[in-house]
FIMIRO-79001 format. One record per residue: x, y, z of N, C-alpha, C, O in turn; residue in three letters. Coordinates in steps of 0.001 Angstrom, whole numbers. Example, Ala and Ser with C-alpha at 12.3 -4.5 7.8 and 13.67 -1.06 7.14 Angstrom:
# residues 2
@n.east:13190 n.north:-5690 n.up:7800 ca.east:12300 ca.north:-4500 ca.up:7800 c.east:13200 c.north:-3300 c.up:7800 o.east:14236 o.north:-3319 o.up:8465 residuo:ala $
@n.east:12850 n.north:-2250 n.up:7080 ca.east:13670 ca.north:-1060 ca.up:7140 c.east:12900 c.north:30 c.up:7870 o.east:13409 o.north:1138 o.up:8039 residuo:ser $
# end
This chain:
# residues 99
@n.east:94421 n.north:172574 n.up:31697 ca.east:93400 ca.north:171642 ca.up:31295 c.east:92089 c.north:172061 c.up:31947 o.east:92035 o.north:172333 o.up:33146 residuo:unk $
@n.east:91056 n.north:172109 n.up:31154 ca.east:89743 ca.north:172508 ca.up:31659 c.east:89146 c.north:171401 c.up:32509 o.east:89302 o.north:170219 o.up:32202 residuo:unk $
@n.east:88462 n.north:171787 n.up:33580 ca.east:87828 ca.north:170775 ca.up:34424 c.east:86455 c.north:170427 c.up:33846 o.east:85754 o.north:171309 o.up:33349 residuo:unk $
@n.east:86063 n.north:169147 n.up:33907 ca.east:84775 ca.north:168746 ca.up:33342 c.east:83624 c.north:169291 c.up:34179 o.east:83734 o.north:169427 o.up:35397 residuo:unk $
@n.east:82525 n.north:169599 n.up:33507 ca.east:81331 ca.north:170089 ca.up:34189 c.east:80404 c.north:168917 c.up:34464 o.east:80313 o.north:167984 o.up:33666 residuo:unk $
@n.east:79730 n.north:168972 n.up:35574 ca.east:78768 ca.north:167924 ca.up:35915 c.east:77405 c.north:168336 c.up:35383 o.east:76726 o.north:169167 o.up:35986 residuo:unk $
@n.east:77006 n.north:167764 n.up:34266 ca.east:75718 ca.north:168060 ca.up:33660 c.east:74746 c.north:166910 c.up:33855 o.east:73864 o.north:166706 o.up:33022 residuo:unk $
@n.east:74887 n.north:166154 n.up:34938 ca.east:74021 ca.north:165004 ca.up:35153 c.east:72624 c.north:165468 c.up:35535 o.east:72434 o.north:166547 o.up:36096 residuo:unk $
@n.east:71654 n.north:164622 n.up:35215 ca.east:70259 ca.north:164924 ca.up:35502 c.east:69570 c.north:163624 c.up:35845 o.east:69754 o.north:162623 o.up:35153 residuo:unk $
@n.east:68782 n.north:163623 n.up:36898 ca.east:68074 ca.north:162400 ca.up:37247 c.east:66731 c.north:162366 c.up:36522 o.east:66115 o.north:163402 o.up:36276 residuo:unk $
@n.east:66296 n.north:161164 n.up:36189 ca.east:65050 ca.north:160981 ca.up:35466 c.east:64080 c.north:160201 c.up:36327 o.east:64484 o.north:159338 o.up:37106 residuo:unk $
@n.east:62819 n.north:160501 n.up:36191 ca.east:61775 ca.north:159735 ca.up:36859 c.east:60780 c.north:159277 c.up:35824 o.east:60597 o.north:159926 o.up:34794 residuo:unk $
@n.east:60141 n.north:158168 n.up:36093 ca.east:59131 ca.north:157644 ca.up:35190 c.east:57789 c.north:158254 c.up:35556 o.east:57286 o.north:158008 o.up:36652 residuo:unk $
@n.east:57191 n.north:159047 n.up:34664 ca.east:55953 ca.north:159723 ca.up:35031 c.east:54751 c.north:158798 c.up:35158 o.east:53810 o.north:159110 o.up:35888 residuo:unk $
@n.east:54765 n.north:157673 n.up:34466 ca.east:53588 ca.north:156816 ca.up:34464 c.east:53564 c.north:155825 c.up:35623 o.east:52517 o.north:155239 o.up:35897 residuo:unk $
@n.east:54672 n.north:155623 n.up:36303 ca.east:54722 ca.north:154681 ca.up:37417 c.east:55153 c.north:155448 c.up:38658 o.east:56311 o.north:155851 o.up:38771 residuo:unk $
@n.east:54244 n.north:155647 n.up:39572 ca.east:54554 ca.north:156381 ca.up:40801 c.east:55127 c.north:155421 c.up:41836 o.east:54749 o.north:154251 o.up:41889 residuo:unk $
@n.east:56017 n.north:155912 n.up:42633 ca.east:56643 ca.north:155081 ca.up:43659 c.east:55588 c.north:154474 c.up:44572 o.east:54699 o.north:155168 o.up:45065 residuo:unk $
@n.east:55699 n.north:153189 n.up:44784 ca.east:54796 ca.north:152510 ca.up:45698 c.east:53514 c.north:152004 c.up:45091 o.east:52737 o.north:151346 o.up:45784 residuo:unk $
@n.east:53250 n.north:152284 n.up:43805 ca.east:51985 ca.north:151838 ca.up:43229 c.east:52066 c.north:150415 c.up:42692 o.east:51042 o.north:149743 o.up:42570 residuo:unk $
@n.east:53256 n.north:149953 n.up:42373 ca.east:53417 ca.north:148588 ca.up:41869 c.east:54150 c.north:147795 c.up:42936 o.east:55301 o.north:148083 o.up:43265 residuo:unk $
@n.east:53474 n.north:146802 n.up:43465 ca.east:54080 ca.north:145958 ca.up:44498 c.east:53848 c.north:144500 c.up:44145 o.east:52854 o.north:143911 o.up:44570 residuo:unk $
@n.east:54749 n.north:143912 n.up:43376 ca.east:54568 ca.north:142503 ca.up:43032 c.east:54676 c.north:141626 c.up:44265 o.east:55447 o.north:141905 o.up:45183 residuo:unk $
@n.east:53903 n.north:140578 n.up:44267 ca.east:53918 ca.north:139643 ca.up:45385 c.east:54846 c.north:138478 c.up:45069 o.east:54729 o.north:137877 o.up:44001 residuo:unk $
@n.east:55763 n.north:138145 n.up:45968 ca.east:56655 ca.north:137009 ca.up:45724 c.east:55904 c.north:135686 c.up:45666 o.east:56454 o.north:134689 o.up:45197 residuo:unk $
@n.east:54666 n.north:135656 n.up:46131 ca.east:53883 ca.north:134417 ca.up:46074 c.east:53116 c.north:134288 c.up:44759 o.east:52529 o.north:133240 o.up:44490 residuo:unk $
@n.east:53113 n.north:135332 n.up:43943 ca.east:52461 ca.north:135271 ca.up:42629 c.east:53307 c.north:134389 c.up:41713 o.east:54488 o.north:134675 o.up:41516 residuo:unk $
@n.east:52726 n.north:133313 n.up:41142 ca.east:53521 ca.north:132403 ca.up:40300 c.east:54183 c.north:133104 c.up:39116 o.east:55306 o.north:132756 o.up:38753 residuo:unk $
@n.east:53518 n.north:134077 n.up:38512 ca.east:54114 ca.north:134783 ca.up:37370 c.east:55326 c.north:135595 c.up:37820 o.east:56336 o.north:135637 o.up:37118 residuo:unk $
@n.east:55236 n.north:136230 n.up:38968 ca.east:56356 ca.north:137008 ca.up:39491 c.east:57491 c.north:136093 c.up:39937 o.east:58662 o.north:136433 o.up:39772 residuo:unk $
@n.east:57155 n.north:134949 n.up:40494 ca.east:58170 ca.north:133988 ca.up:40934 c.east:59044 c.north:133552 c.up:39759 o.east:60238 o.north:133305 o.up:39934 residuo:unk $
@n.east:58457 n.north:133455 n.up:38563 ca.east:59239 ca.north:133092 ca.up:37372 c.east:60294 c.north:134147 c.up:37075 o.east:61417 o.north:133812 o.up:36696 residuo:unk $
@n.east:59945 n.north:135424 n.up:37243 ca.east:60922 ca.north:136482 ca.up:37022 c.east:62048 c.north:136415 c.up:38049 o.east:63208 o.north:136672 o.up:37725 residuo:unk $
@n.east:61703 n.north:136067 n.up:39291 ca.east:62727 ca.north:135962 ca.up:40329 c.east:63701 c.north:134829 c.up:40043 o.east:64904 o.north:134971 o.up:40260 residuo:unk $
@n.east:63182 n.north:133701 n.up:39556 ca.east:64046 ca.north:132546 ca.up:39343 c.east:64753 c.north:132576 c.up:37989 o.east:65892 o.north:132122 o.up:37886 residuo:unk $
@n.east:64104 n.north:133101 n.up:36953 ca.east:64684 ca.north:133056 ca.up:35613 c.east:65134 c.north:134411 c.up:35099 o.east:65973 o.north:134481 o.up:34201 residuo:unk $
@n.east:64595 n.north:135483 n.up:35648 ca.east:64993 ca.north:136818 ca.up:35229 c.east:64486 c.north:137213 c.up:33859 o.east:63917 o.north:136391 o.up:33141 residuo:unk $
@n.east:64685 n.north:138443 n.up:33501 ca.east:64336 ca.north:139000 ca.up:32189 c.east:65014 c.north:140356 c.up:32086 o.east:65335 o.north:140968 o.up:33104 residuo:unk $
@n.east:65234 n.north:140825 n.up:30880 ca.east:65753 ca.north:142179 ca.up:30702 c.east:64996 c.north:142843 c.up:29568 o.east:64573 o.north:142185 o.up:28617 residuo:unk $
@n.east:64832 n.north:144145 n.up:29678 ca.east:64052 ca.north:144933 ca.up:28737 c.east:64925 c.north:146004 c.up:28098 o.east:66017 o.north:146301 o.up:28583 residuo:unk $
@n.east:64434 n.north:146576 n.up:27010 ca.east:65080 ca.north:147720 ca.up:26370 c.east:64151 c.north:148916 c.up:26534 o.east:62954 o.north:148837 o.up:26257 residuo:unk $
@n.east:64725 n.north:150024 n.up:26988 ca.east:63977 ca.north:151262 ca.up:27198 c.east:64545 c.north:152369 c.up:26321 o.east:65725 o.north:152355 o.up:25969 residuo:unk $
@n.east:63693 n.north:153324 n.up:25974 ca.east:64128 ca.north:154577 ca.up:25359 c.east:63878 c.north:155681 c.up:26376 o.east:62869 o.north:155668 o.up:27082 residuo:unk $
@n.east:64791 n.north:156628 n.up:26447 ca.east:64623 ca.north:157770 ca.up:27341 c.east:64692 c.north:159035 c.up:26502 o.east:65641 o.north:159240 o.up:25745 residuo:unk $
@n.east:63675 n.north:159884 n.up:26642 ca.east:63688 ca.north:161195 ca.up:26004 c.east:64572 c.north:162089 c.up:26864 o.east:64202 o.north:162434 o.up:27986 residuo:unk $
@n.east:65723 n.north:162462 n.up:26351 ca.east:66695 ca.north:163211 ca.up:27147 c.east:66257 c.north:164647 c.up:27432 o.east:66806 o.north:165286 o.up:28329 residuo:unk $
@n.east:65286 n.north:165163 n.up:26692 ca.east:64815 ca.north:166522 ca.up:26958 c.east:63754 c.north:166565 c.up:28049 o.east:63676 o.north:167541 o.up:28796 residuo:unk $
@n.east:62925 n.north:165506 n.up:28154 ca.east:61839 ca.north:165497 ca.up:29146 c.east:62073 c.north:164508 c.up:30278 o.east:61482 o.north:164643 o.up:31349 residuo:unk $
@n.east:62932 n.north:163508 n.up:30052 ca.east:63151 ca.north:162470 ca.up:31048 c.east:62142 c.north:161342 c.up:30971 o.east:62213 o.north:160403 o.up:31765 residuo:unk $
@n.east:61204 n.north:161407 n.up:30037 ca.east:60210 ca.north:160338 ca.up:29901 c.east:60877 c.north:159049 c.up:29440 o.east:61738 o.north:159061 o.up:28559 residuo:unk $
@n.east:60465 n.north:157925 n.up:30054 ca.east:61011 ca.north:156612 ca.up:29703 c.east:59925 c.north:155797 c.up:29010 o.east:58754 o.north:155849 o.up:29386 residuo:unk $
@n.east:60329 n.north:155052 n.up:28006 ca.east:59413 ca.north:154200 ca.up:27260 c.east:60014 c.north:152803 c.up:27147 o.east:61120 o.north:152638 o.up:26633 residuo:unk $
@n.east:59293 n.north:151811 n.up:27620 ca.east:59756 ca.north:150434 ca.up:27467 c.east:59323 c.north:149961 c.up:26089 o.east:58140 o.north:150021 o.up:25753 residuo:unk $
@n.east:60273 n.north:149492 n.up:25292 ca.east:59936 ca.north:149082 ca.up:23928 c.east:59963 c.north:147571 c.up:23749 o.east:59723 o.north:147078 o.up:22647 residuo:unk $
@n.east:60250 n.north:146829 n.up:24813 ca.east:60183 ca.north:145370 ca.up:24741 c.east:59273 c.north:144857 c.up:25841 o.east:58975 o.north:145563 o.up:26805 residuo:unk $
@n.east:58839 n.north:143619 n.up:25681 ca.east:58011 ca.north:142966 ca.up:26698 c.east:58499 c.north:141526 c.up:26846 o.east:57800 o.north:140572 o.up:26500 residuo:unk $
@n.east:59719 n.north:141398 n.up:27369 ca.east:60328 ca.north:140080 ca.up:27510 c.east:59677 c.north:139324 c.up:28667 o.east:59358 o.north:139904 o.up:29705 residuo:unk $
@n.east:59490 n.north:138046 n.up:28472 ca.east:58908 ca.north:137154 ca.up:29466 c.east:60031 c.north:136535 c.up:30308 o.east:61203 o.north:136673 o.up:29959 residuo:unk $
@n.east:59693 n.north:135860 n.up:31404 ca.east:60743 ca.north:135228 ca.up:32210 c.east:61630 c.north:134319 c.up:31353 o.east:61137 o.north:133511 o.up:30567 residuo:unk $
@n.east:62929 n.north:134466 n.up:31519 ca.east:63875 ca.north:133664 ca.up:30748 c.east:64243 c.north:134273 c.up:29408 o.east:65012 o.north:133672 o.up:28656 residuo:unk $
@n.east:63712 n.north:135459 n.up:29082 ca.east:64046 ca.north:136141 ca.up:27836 c.east:64817 c.north:137418 c.up:28164 o.east:64498 o.north:138129 o.up:29117 residuo:unk $
@n.east:65826 n.north:137689 n.up:27363 ca.east:66693 ca.north:138836 ca.up:27613 c.east:66871 c.north:139658 c.up:26350 o.east:67318 o.north:139145 o.up:25324 residuo:unk $
@n.east:66520 n.north:140934 n.up:26428 ca.east:66783 ca.north:141883 ca.up:25351 c.east:67967 c.north:142724 c.up:25804 o.east:67926 o.north:143323 o.up:26878 residuo:unk $
@n.east:69018 n.north:142773 n.up:24999 ca.east:70223 ca.north:143472 ca.up:25432 c.east:71013 c.north:143982 c.up:24244 o.east:70703 o.north:143685 o.up:23090 residuo:unk $
@n.east:72045 n.north:144761 n.up:24553 ca.east:72991 ca.north:145327 ca.up:23581 c.east:72306 c.north:146170 c.up:22509 o.east:72481 o.north:145908 o.up:21319 residuo:unk $
@n.east:71521 n.north:147190 n.up:22914 ca.east:70897 ca.north:148027 ca.up:21892 c.east:71934 c.north:148842 c.up:21123 o.east:72909 o.north:149331 o.up:21693 residuo:unk $
@n.east:71705 n.north:148976 n.up:19837 ca.east:72543 ca.north:149793 ca.up:18957 c.east:71625 c.north:150785 c.up:18253 o.east:70658 o.north:150389 o.up:17602 residuo:unk $
@n.east:71924 n.north:152053 n.up:18383 ca.east:71080 ca.north:153094 ca.up:17817 c.east:71703 c.north:153604 c.up:16524 o.east:72850 o.north:154051 o.up:16502 residuo:unk $
@n.east:70929 n.north:153527 n.up:15456 ca.east:71417 ca.north:154011 ca.up:14164 c.east:71080 c.north:155489 c.up:13999 o.east:70158 o.north:155996 o.up:14638 residuo:unk $
@n.east:71810 n.north:156161 n.up:13162 ca.east:71591 ca.north:157595 ca.up:12957 c.east:70257 c.north:157890 c.up:12269 o.east:69774 o.north:159021 o.up:12327 residuo:unk $
@n.east:69657 n.north:156894 n.up:11622 ca.east:68368 ca.north:157123 ca.up:10966 c.east:67182 c.north:156832 c.up:11892 o.east:66035 o.north:156860 o.up:11447 residuo:unk $
@n.east:67451 n.north:156549 n.up:13195 ca.east:66381 ca.north:156365 ca.up:14162 c.east:66024 c.north:154933 c.up:14472 o.east:65277 o.north:154686 o.up:15419 residuo:unk $
@n.east:66525 n.north:153982 n.up:13717 ca.east:66218 ca.north:152572 ca.up:13972 c.east:67097 c.north:152043 c.up:15096 o.east:68227 o.north:152497 o.up:15278 residuo:unk $
@n.east:66570 n.north:151080 n.up:15850 ca.east:67279 ca.north:150476 ca.up:16976 c.east:67422 c.north:148986 c.up:16714 o.east:66450 o.north:148324 o.up:16350 residuo:unk $
@n.east:68612 n.north:148457 n.up:16894 ca.east:68870 ca.north:147023 ca.up:16799 c.east:69214 c.north:146531 c.up:18202 o.east:69942 o.north:147205 o.up:18930 residuo:unk $
@n.east:68700 n.north:145367 n.up:18589 ca.east:69102 ca.north:144755 ca.up:19848 c.east:69012 c.north:143248 c.up:19717 o.east:68400 o.north:142728 o.up:18784 residuo:unk $
@n.east:69621 n.north:142559 n.up:20650 ca.east:69669 ca.north:141101 ca.up:20631 c.east:68657 c.north:140562 c.up:21634 o.east:68514 o.north:141092 o.up:22736 residuo:unk $
@n.east:67956 n.north:139502 n.up:21238 ca.east:67034 ca.north:138811 ca.up:22148 c.east:67507 c.north:137369 c.up:22265 o.east:67729 o.north:136678 o.up:21270 residuo:unk $
@n.east:67654 n.north:136938 n.up:23519 ca.east:68072 ca.north:135571 ca.up:23788 c.east:67114 c.north:134960 c.up:24792 o.east:66721 o.north:135604 o.up:25765 residuo:unk $
@n.east:66738 n.north:133702 n.up:24547 ca.east:65894 ca.north:132948 ca.up:25466 c.east:66750 c.north:131852 c.up:26084 o.east:67501 o.north:131173 o.up:25383 residuo:unk $
@n.east:66635 n.north:131682 n.up:27395 ca.east:67473 ca.north:130709 ca.up:28098 c.east:67335 c.north:129311 c.up:27497 o.east:68335 o.north:128616 o.up:27320 residuo:unk $
@n.east:66112 n.north:128892 n.up:27183 ca.east:65883 ca.north:127524 ca.up:26708 c.east:66188 c.north:127348 c.up:25226 o.east:65996 o.north:126258 o.up:24687 residuo:unk $
@n.east:66660 n.north:128401 n.up:24554 ca.east:66925 ca.north:128339 ca.up:23127 c.east:68368 c.north:128749 c.up:22857 o.east:68865 o.north:129701 o.up:23458 residuo:unk $
@n.east:69032 n.north:128046 n.up:21970 ca.east:70426 ca.north:128337 ca.up:21670 c.east:70614 c.north:129594 c.up:20830 o.east:71461 o.north:130417 o.up:21176 residuo:unk $
@n.east:69865 n.north:129785 n.up:19738 ca.east:70180 ca.north:130949 ca.up:18895 c.east:69738 c.north:132264 c.up:19527 o.east:68748 o.north:132336 o.up:20255 residuo:unk $
@n.east:70510 n.north:133294 n.up:19220 ca.east:70121 ca.north:134653 ca.up:19561 c.east:69483 c.north:135264 c.up:18323 o.east:69796 o.north:134882 o.up:17195 residuo:unk $
@n.east:68595 n.north:136206 n.up:18544 ca.east:67914 ca.north:136855 ca.up:17430 c.east:68221 c.north:138345 c.up:17461 o.east:68200 o.north:138970 o.up:18521 residuo:unk $
@n.east:68505 n.north:138906 n.up:16298 ca.east:68677 ca.north:140343 ca.up:16181 c.east:67313 c.north:140918 c.up:15829 o.east:66679 o.north:140500 o.up:14860 residuo:unk $
@n.east:66871 n.north:141881 n.up:16628 ca.east:65561 ca.north:142490 ca.up:16456 c.east:65762 c.north:143938 c.up:16046 o.east:66670 o.north:144612 o.up:16532 residuo:unk $
@n.east:64913 n.north:144410 n.up:15153 ca.east:64973 ca.north:145782 ca.up:14656 c.east:63678 c.north:146484 c.up:15037 o.east:62594 o.north:145920 o.up:14887 residuo:unk $
@n.east:63791 n.north:147712 n.up:15528 ca.east:62609 ca.north:148463 ca.up:15937 c.east:62692 c.north:149891 c.up:15447 o.east:63767 o.north:150488 o.up:15405 residuo:unk $
@n.east:61541 n.north:150433 n.up:15076 ca.east:61464 ca.north:151859 ca.up:14704 c.east:60772 c.north:152655 c.up:15812 o.east:60197 o.north:153710 o.up:15546 residuo:unk $
@n.east:60822 n.north:152163 n.up:17041 ca.east:60133 ca.north:152800 ca.up:18162 c.east:60565 c.north:154255 c.up:18350 o.east:59734 o.north:155108 o.up:18661 residuo:unk $
@n.east:61836 n.north:154545 n.up:18167 ca.east:62302 ca.north:155930 ca.up:18347 c.east:61666 c.north:156852 c.up:17315 o.east:61362 o.north:158006 o.up:17618 residuo:unk $
@n.east:61465 n.north:156357 n.up:16111 ca.east:60810 ca.north:157161 ca.up:15071 c.east:59343 c.north:157383 c.up:15402 o.east:58819 o.north:158481 o.up:15220 residuo:unk $
@n.east:58684 n.north:156344 n.up:15888 ca.east:57267 ca.north:156451 ca.up:16222 c.east:57046 c.north:157360 c.up:17418 o.east:56090 o.north:158136 o.up:17433 residuo:unk $
@n.east:57917 n.north:157279 n.up:18427 ca.east:57776 ca.north:158118 ca.up:19618 c.east:58163 c.north:159567 c.up:19337 o.east:57654 o.north:160492 o.up:19970 residuo:unk $
@n.east:59063 n.north:159746 n.up:18387 ca.east:59524 ca.north:161107 ca.up:18067 c.east:58543 c.north:161926 c.up:17277 o.east:58730 o.north:163131 o.up:17106 residuo:unk $
@n.east:57489 n.north:161285 n.up:16787 ca.east:56457 ca.north:162021 ca.up:16060 c.east:56809 c.north:162132 c.up:14643 o.east:56059 o.north:162722 o.up:13865 residuo:unk $
# end
């Protein structure tokens, strides 16, 4: 049996340098994220390691379970804590970023 090769690669975000973003826990907007949370959907270019955030969820909103279609479209679910229904969102961000 062949042994698996380790082809892992670490990625860094080129637009956000370490230490440049320091949210203050006393900032009311940041405090909302601490208490209610949020989740985002990102795309990663596997050839360059560049990361692109394609959602802008507010405190209490969660974007999750992305599904990538072979034609480049992305489906994901958005749920808000104060709202019962979940919404399926469709994005062509991968097509737009791919040129």
